[in-house]
C-alpha positions, 0 to 999 in steps of 0.5 A: 110094167103097171100090171107087174107093179099092181101084181107086186102090190096086190100079192102080199094082200092075196097071200095074207088073205089065203093064209090068215094064220101067217105070221110075218117074217121079221128081219133082224135090225143089225146091232153090235151083238148081231154079227158076233152071234152069227160067228161059229159053226152052222149046219144047213138043214133045208132051203127053198128057192124060186130062183132057177139056178138055186133050185138046181143047186139045192137039188144036188146039195146033200149035206152042208156045214159052214162057219162064219169067222171075222173078216178083215173089217167089221163089214165082212165075214169069212166063210168056210164051207164043207158041202156034199154035192151029189157024191163029192165033198167040197171044202171052200175057204174063200167065201166072203159075206159083206155086211150092210149095216144101213139096211141089215142085209148080208151079201154073198158073191159067188162066181159073179152071182150076187145073193142078198139075204135078210136075217130073220128073227128066230131062236138064237140057235137057228139061222133063218135067211130070206134070200133075194136073187134077181127078184126071186125069193128064197128061204133057208134054215140052218142050225147050231146042231145037225138036227132041229126040233119038230116045232122049229121045223114046223114053224119053218115049214109054215113060213114056206107055205105062207111065202107060197113055196110048194113041197117040190121047191123045198130041199133037205140035207141029211146028216147021213151024207155028212162029209168028214171035216178037214180037221177030222181024220178019215178012215179007210175008204172015206172020201177025202174032201176036195178043196174048191 
């Protein structure tokens, strides 16, 4: 236990020593403008995780778009997700995100798995989340458009390197794998999204 604590306390110092150019990830402190700024459509671009179940999930997600809507109270967001998992498009309208104002975190419960995330300060058209799952770290990048600038992607990749992620732990989605959105008419031969 003591060795683990020493490792945890010393790890940030070791990482900082290895990466002198690493800028700290600064979490957003929630205020009355934070949640309204999250509402609307987001394209999932890339993510990395040290959490084994999420690594397996990230490997098979080829494309994802999601939207945040106001929930039944100010501490809740409803989420609609359209995702291509391998070759299957899945639409889910049942997700909820709990907003914890006192510590500025977002919590998503999916199939009894609790995922906690901090919103990281960034461009208003980017959504960078630092995920904490069972003491495993993750980082994801979403954007208001399906593509991000080279500069934004380089900045995100620098954050990943600073957090100790390897290329094998980083997974990208592709617009070429986009699913038809539920309100878009699909052409003949297009795969219909399945409700999840």
